[in-house]
C-alpha positions as CSV (number, residue, x, y, z in Angstrom):
1,M,67.6,80.5,108.1
2,R,70.3,78.2,106.8
3,K,73.8,78.9,108.2
4,I,77.1,79.2,106.2
5,V,80.5,79.5,107.8
6,F,83.1,81.0,105.5
7,V,86.6,80.2,106.4
8,I,88.5,82.5,104.1
9,N,91.6,83.9,105.8
10,Y,91.3,87.5,104.2
11,F,88.2,89.5,105.0
12,H,87.3,93.2,105.2
13,P,89.1,95.5,105.7
14,D,92.1,93.5,104.1
15,Y,93.1,94.9,100.7
16,A,94.0,91.4,99.4
17,S,91.8,90.8,96.3
18,T,90.4,87.6,97.7
19,G,89.5,89.4,100.8
20,Q,87.6,91.9,98.9
21,L,85.8,89.4,96.7
22,M,84.7,87.2,99.7
23,T,83.5,90.3,101.6
24,E,81.2,91.4,98.7
25,L,80.1,87.8,98.3
26,C,79.1,87.5,102.0
27,M,77.4,90.9,101.8
28,H,75.3,89.6,98.8
29,L,74.2,86.4,100.6
30,K,73.5,87.7,104.1
31,E,69.8,88.4,103.4
32,D,69.3,84.8,102.5
33,F,71.6,83.0,104.9
34,E,73.0,83.3,108.5
35,I,76.6,84.2,107.6
36,T,79.6,83.5,110.0
37,V,83.1,84.5,108.8
38,I,86.4,83.0,110.2
39,A,89.4,85.1,108.9
40,A,92.8,86.4,110.1
41,Q,93.1,89.7,111.8
42,P,93.8,92.4,108.9
43,G,97.2,92.0,107.5
44,Y,97.1,94.3,104.4
45,S,95.0,96.9,106.1
46,E,96.0,100.0,107.7
47,E,95.8,98.4,111.2
48,T,99.5,97.6,112.1
49,F,100.5,94.4,113.8
50,K,101.1,96.1,117.2
51,E,97.6,97.4,117.3
52,K,95.9,94.0,117.1
53,G,94.2,92.5,120.2
54,K,95.9,90.1,122.5
55,K,93.3,87.3,122.2
56,K,94.0,84.5,119.9
57,I,90.4,84.2,118.9
58,E,88.1,87.4,118.8
59,I,84.5,87.8,117.9
60,E,83.0,91.0,116.4
61,Y,79.8,91.7,114.4
62,W,79.7,93.7,111.1
63,N,76.9,94.4,108.8
64,G,74.7,91.8,110.3
65,M,77.3,89.0,110.1
66,K,79.4,87.3,112.9
67,I,83.1,87.8,112.2
68,I,85.6,85.4,114.1
69,R,89.1,86.9,113.9
70,V,92.2,84.7,114.5
71,Q,95.4,86.2,115.9
72,L,98.4,85.3,113.6
73,P,102.2,86.1,113.6
74,K,103.4,88.7,111.2
75,V,104.6,86.8,108.2
76,N,107.8,87.5,106.0
77,K,106.6,86.3,102.6
78,R,110.2,85.6,101.6
79,S,110.9,83.3,104.4
80,K,109.4,79.8,104.0
81,L,109.7,79.2,107.7
82,S,107.9,82.4,108.5
83,R,105.0,81.4,106.0
84,M,104.7,77.9,107.5
85,K,104.4,79.3,111.1
86,Y,101.6,81.6,109.9
87,I,99.9,78.9,107.8
88,I,99.9,76.3,110.7
89,Q,98.6,78.8,113.2
90,Y,95.8,79.8,111.1
91,F,94.9,76.2,110.3
92,M,94.8,75.4,114.0
93,L,92.9,78.5,115.1
94,A,90.5,78.3,112.2
95,N,89.7,74.7,113.0
96,I,89.1,75.5,116.6
97,A,86.9,78.4,115.7
98,L,84.9,76.3,113.2
99,L,84.4,73.4,115.6
100,K,82.9,75.7,118.2
101,E,80.2,76.8,115.8
102,K,76.7,75.2,116.2
103,N,74.1,74.3,113.6
104,V,76.3,74.6,110.5
105,D,74.5,73.7,107.4
106,L,77.4,74.5,104.9
107,I,81.3,75.3,105.2
108,Y,82.7,77.4,102.4
109,T,86.4,77.2,102.2
110,I,89.0,78.7,99.6
111,S,92.3,77.4,98.5
112,Q,94.1,79.7,100.8
113,P,96.3,79.1,102.7
114,P,97.4,76.5,100.1
115,V,95.9,72.9,100.7
116,L,95.2,73.6,104.3
117,G,92.3,76.2,103.5
118,G,90.5,73.3,101.8
119,L,91.6,70.8,104.6
120,I,89.7,72.8,107.1
121,G,86.5,72.1,105.2
122,T,87.2,68.5,104.9
123,I,87.8,68.3,108.8
124,G,84.7,70.3,109.4
125,K,82.4,68.4,107.2
126,L,83.5,65.0,108.8
127,L,83.2,66.3,112.4
128,K,80.1,68.6,112.1
129,S,78.3,66.5,109.4
130,S,77.8,69.6,107.3
131,K,78.2,70.1,103.6
132,H,81.6,71.6,102.1
133,V,82.0,73.9,99.1
134,Y,85.6,74.2,98.1
135,N,86.4,77.4,96.1
136,I,89.7,76.9,94.3
137,Q,91.1,80.4,93.6
138,D,94.6,78.8,93.1
139,F,95.5,75.1,92.5
140,N,98.2,74.1,94.9
141,P,100.8,72.7,95.1
142,E,100.8,73.0,91.3
143,Q,101.2,76.7,91.5
144,A,104.0,76.6,94.0
145,A,105.9,74.0,91.8
146,A,105.5,76.1,88.8
147,V,107.9,78.6,90.3
148,N,110.0,75.9,92.0
149,Y,109.0,77.1,95.5
150,T,108.2,73.5,96.5
151,G,108.8,69.9,95.1
152,G,109.6,66.3,95.9
153,T,107.9,64.7,98.9
154,V,106.3,68.0,100.0
155,Y,104.8,68.4,96.6
156,K,103.4,64.8,96.5
157,I,102.0,64.9,100.1
158,A,100.4,68.3,99.5
159,K,98.8,67.2,96.4
160,K,97.4,64.0,97.9
161,I,95.9,66.1,100.7
162,D,94.2,68.6,98.2
163,Q,92.9,65.8,96.1
164,L,91.1,64.6,99.3
165,N,89.8,68.0,99.8
166,C,88.3,67.8,96.2
167,L,87.0,64.4,96.6
168,Y,85.2,65.0,100.0
169,S,83.7,68.2,99.0
170,D,80.1,68.4,97.9
171,H,81.0,70.9,95.3
172,I,84.1,72.6,93.7
173,I,84.0,76.1,92.3
174,L,86.7,77.2,89.8
175,V,87.4,80.7,88.8
176,G,88.6,80.1,85.3
177,N,87.6,77.7,82.4
178,D,91.1,76.7,82.0
179,M,91.2,75.3,85.5
180,K,88.7,72.5,84.4
181,Q,91.8,70.9,82.7
182,T,93.9,70.9,86.0
183,L,90.9,69.1,87.7
184,E,90.9,66.6,84.7
185,N,94.7,66.2,85.1
186,R,94.3,65.4,88.8
187,F,91.4,62.8,88.4
188,G,91.1,61.7,84.9
189,K,88.8,62.6,82.0
190,N,85.9,60.6,83.6
191,H,85.8,62.1,87.0
192,Q,82.5,62.8,88.4
193,L,83.3,65.6,90.9
194,S,80.5,68.1,91.2
195,H,82.1,71.5,90.0
196,S,81.2,74.6,88.2
197,V,83.1,77.7,87.0
198,I,82.3,81.1,88.4
199,N,84.6,84.0,87.5
200,N,85.9,86.6,90.0
201,W,84.8,90.2,89.4
202,T,85.1,93.9,90.1
203,D,82.4,96.4,90.8
204,E,81.9,97.8,87.3
205,N,79.5,100.5,88.7
206,E,82.3,101.6,91.0
207,I,85.3,101.3,88.7
208,V,84.6,103.2,85.6
209,P,86.8,104.7,82.7
210,L,88.0,108.1,83.7
211,S,90.3,110.9,82.0
212,K,93.6,111.9,83.3
213,K,91.8,115.3,83.6
214,N,89.7,113.9,86.4
215,P,90.5,115.9,89.5
216,H,91.4,112.8,91.8
217,V,93.4,111.3,88.9
218,L,95.2,114.6,88.2
219,S,95.9,115.1,91.8
220,F,97.5,111.6,92.1
221,L,99.7,112.5,89.0
222,K,100.9,115.7,90.5
223,K,101.6,114.2,93.9
224,H,103.8,111.5,92.5
225,H,105.5,113.6,89.7
226,L,103.8,111.6,86.9
227,E,102.4,114.4,84.9
228,G,102.9,113.9,81.1
229,K,104.2,110.3,81.6
230,F,103.1,107.3,79.6
231,I,102.5,105.1,82.5
232,I,102.6,101.3,82.5
233,M,101.0,100.1,85.7
234,Y,101.0,97.0,87.8
235,S,98.4,97.1,90.5
236,G,98.2,94.2,92.9
237,N,100.1,91.5,94.7
238,L,103.9,91.8,93.8
239,G,104.1,88.0,94.7
240,L,106.1,85.0,93.5
241,Y,104.0,83.8,90.8
242,Y,104.3,86.7,88.2
243,D,107.9,86.7,87.2
244,L,108.0,90.5,88.2
245,E,111.8,90.2,89.4
246,N,112.7,89.6,85.6
247,L,109.9,91.8,84.0
248,I,111.4,94.7,86.0
249,K,114.6,94.5,84.0
250,V,112.8,95.6,80.9
251,S,112.7,99.2,82.6
252,S,116.5,99.3,81.8
253,E,115.9,98.7,78.1
254,L,113.3,101.5,77.9
255,R,115.0,104.1,80.0
256,H,115.9,106.1,76.9
257,F,112.2,106.7,76.4
258,S,111.9,109.8,78.5
259,D,108.2,109.6,79.1
260,I,107.6,106.0,79.6
261,H,107.2,105.3,83.3
262,F,106.5,102.1,85.1
263,L,104.3,102.2,88.3
264,Y,104.0,99.3,90.7
265,I,101.3,99.5,93.3
266,G,101.0,96.9,95.8
267,E,103.1,94.6,98.2
268,G,104.5,91.1,98.1
269,A,107.4,88.8,98.3
270,S,109.1,90.1,95.1
271,K,109.0,93.7,96.0
272,K,112.2,94.1,97.8
273,E,114.2,92.3,94.9
274,M,112.6,94.6,92.4
275,Q,113.5,97.7,94.5
276,D,116.9,96.5,94.7
277,Y,117.3,96.1,90.9
278,V,115.9,99.7,90.4
279,L,118.2,101.1,93.0
280,K,121.4,99.3,91.7
281,H,120.7,100.4,88.1
282,N,119.8,103.8,89.2
283,L,116.5,103.8,87.3
284,E,114.4,106.9,87.3
285,N,111.6,105.5,85.2
286,V,110.1,103.2,88.0
287,T,107.9,104.1,91.0
288,F,106.7,101.8,93.8
289,L,103.7,102.8,95.9
290,P,101.7,100.9,98.7
291,Y,98.4,99.5,98.2
292,Q,95.8,102.2,97.6
293,P,92.7,102.5,99.9
294,K,89.9,100.5,98.4
295,E,87.8,103.6,97.8
296,F,90.6,105.2,95.8
297,I,91.3,102.3,93.4
298,K,88.7,103.6,91.1
299,Y,91.0,106.7,90.6
300,S,94.6,104.9,90.7
301,L,93.5,102.4,88.0
302,N,92.7,105.2,85.8
303,V,96.2,106.8,86.1
304,A,97.6,104.3,83.7
305,N,98.0,104.5,80.0
306,V,98.3,100.6,79.9
307,H,98.0,97.9,82.6
308,L,100.2,94.9,83.1
309,V,98.4,91.5,83.6
310,V,101.1,88.9,84.0
311,N,101.7,85.3,85.3
312,Q,104.7,83.1,85.4
313,K,105.1,80.2,83.0
314,G,103.3,77.1,84.3
315,I,100.4,79.1,85.9
316,K,97.8,78.2,83.1
317,G,95.0,76.4,84.6
318,V,96.4,76.8,88.0
319,S,95.4,80.6,88.8
320,V,93.6,83.4,87.2
321,P,95.0,87.1,87.9
322,S,91.9,88.8,89.3
323,K,93.3,92.3,88.5
324,I,92.2,91.7,84.9
325,Y,88.6,92.6,85.8
326,G,89.4,95.9,87.3
327,V,91.7,96.8,84.3
328,M,88.8,95.9,82.0
329,A,86.3,98.0,84.0
330,A,88.7,100.9,83.8
331,G,88.7,100.7,80.1
332,K,92.5,100.5,79.8
333,P,94.5,98.4,77.3
334,I,96.3,95.5,78.6
335,L,99.7,94.2,78.3
336,G,99.5,90.6,79.1
337,V,102.4,88.1,79.8
338,L,100.2,85.0,79.8
339,E,100.2,81.5,78.4
340,K,98.1,81.0,75.3
341,G,94.8,79.4,76.3
342,S,94.9,80.7,79.9
343,E,91.7,82.4,81.1
344,A,93.2,85.9,81.2
345,E,94.8,85.4,77.6
346,F,91.4,84.3,76.4
347,L,89.6,87.3,77.8
348,I,92.3,89.7,76.3
349,S,92.2,88.0,72.9
350,T,88.5,87.6,72.6
351,S,87.8,91.1,73.6
352,H,90.7,92.5,71.6
353,S,91.7,94.7,74.5
354,G,95.4,94.3,74.5
355,L,98.6,92.6,73.3
356,V,99.8,89.5,74.8
357,S,103.2,87.8,75.0
358,E,104.3,84.3,76.4
359,P,105.8,84.3,79.9
360,Q,109.7,84.7,79.5
361,D,109.6,86.0,76.0
362,Y,111.1,89.3,77.2
363,M,111.8,90.5,73.7
364,Q,108.3,90.3,72.6
365,F,107.2,91.9,75.8
366,V,109.3,94.9,74.9
367,E,108.0,95.1,71.4
368,N,104.4,95.0,72.6
369,I,105.1,97.8,74.9
370,K,106.6,99.8,72.0
371,D,103.5,98.9,69.7
372,I,101.0,100.3,72.3
373,Y,103.2,103.3,73.0
374,D,103.2,104.0,69.2
375,M,99.5,103.8,68.9
376,K,97.5,106.9,68.6
377,C,95.6,108.0,71.7
378,E,92.3,107.2,70.0
379,E,93.6,103.6,69.1
380,R,94.6,103.0,72.7
381,H,91.2,104.4,73.9
382,E,89.3,102.1,71.6
383,M,91.4,99.1,72.6
384,G,90.8,99.7,76.3
385,M,87.0,100.3,75.9
386,R,86.6,97.0,74.0
387,G,87.5,95.4,77.3
388,R,85.1,97.4,79.1
389,Q,82.3,96.5,76.7
390,Y,83.2,92.9,77.0
391,L,82.9,93.0,80.8
392,D,79.7,94.7,80.6
393,L,78.3,92.0,78.4
394,Y,79.9,88.8,80.1
395,L,81.7,89.5,83.3
396,R,79.3,91.8,85.4
397,K,79.6,91.4,89.3
398,E,76.0,90.7,89.5
399,L,76.2,87.7,87.3
400,S,78.8,86.1,89.3
401,L,77.2,86.9,92.6
402,N,73.9,85.4,91.4
403,K,75.6,82.3,90.2
404,Y,77.1,81.9,93.7
405,K,73.8,82.4,95.4
406,E,71.9,79.9,92.9
407,T,74.9,77.2,93.4
408,L,75.1,77.5,97.1
409,T,71.2,77.6,97.6
410,T,71.1,74.3,95.5
411,I,73.7,72.5,97.4
412,I,72.6,73.5,100.8
413,N,68.9,72.4,100.0
414,S,69.9,69.2,98.4
415,Q,69.4,65.9,100.2
C-alpha cells in the first residue's frame, strides 16, 4: 500500500475548519493508502495547554492511522512575535518528524502555517525523493498583505519562497476557481504548473435544515436568552482577514431594532477588540460564544435567521471562507460581505441564496440586513433552501473527497 504523509498542522480533535476537513479527507483515503499525519497538539480543542504531554514529538494511533503530534507553545494571535515563535517551532519539529518517516511515496502539505507549510513539502520532496502535493487553502503572503499584516522585504522573501513551493510541487490543489487568477498573477498566463480546483465541503448529511422548534435548537436559544430574536450569526474564526472589528460597529446602528441580535461563535485575533467595542458602547444586542463541539454544530448553525459570510477587501482569489458550505447545508439565507467575482460571492449569487455587499461598504451592508429582516418568513426560508439545493447538486462532500482520491491516486502512480 502506497504511503502518504499529511503535514497539516490542525487535525482531530481541533475545531479549526482545516483540521476538520483534513481529518475527513484522511478518513476517506485510509482504506486505499497508508496514512501518516503530522500535526500540532490540539489547540482549539477542549484539551488545555497545561494538559499536553511533555515530549516535543509524540506518536499515537487513531482509526488505523499513525498520528505524530508536535508540541508547540501557546500562541497569542495578536502578537506577531508569538505567532512567529509558534510557526518556527512547528516548522522545525514537523520537518524532523517528516524526515524520520520511511518509504514515503507522497507528501501532502497545506498552506498553513503561511509559506512554511508548503516549504516542509519542498524540503521533504528533495530529501526523501517523494512526490509533493501542495494544497493552497490561502495564498500567502498575499492574504497577510491584504490586511497590512506584512509587507516590504518580508513580503518579497515570503512570496519568493512560496513561488518555489509551487514550482517544486508535483501538483497544486486550489479550493476556489477565483484562486486560479492568483496563480496566473504569480507565474503568468502561460504557466504550466499542474493544478486543479477542489472545493472544501461540509457533511450535508450531518448538517441539515432544522426548525427553531427542534428541541436542541430551542434549548440553545433558551440557555442564551435568545428566544424571539432575529439572529444574525457569524460562526467560525474571528480572525484578521474578515474586517469583523469594523463590521461589529453595525450593531450600534441597529440597536433600536429590539429583536435583532448578533451572535458570534468562535475564537480569533479580532475577538478581544470586538468585545471591547461592545462593552464600551454598552450594546445588549451582541453575544459572543466559544466554538461549539463538532457534534453540536448541526444545531448551532440552525439557531440563526441569517448567517454572515465575510472577507476583507483584497482577499478575492486568495482565500475562500469555508463556513459558506455549512451555512448552505443548514438552508439559511446568507449576508455576504464579499468582492464581486470571488468564489463565495459566486456561490451566493448563482444560487440566489442571499444578499451581498462589497467589503467596506458598510451602508449597503446595513441595507442588506434590513432587507432580509423585512422579508416574510416564507421568503427567507425559500432563499436559504435555494442554497441547500445548490449544495446538494454541486458541492456534496462525496464529490470533493472522490476528486481528492482520484487526483492523489493519479499523482502517486505516475512516473
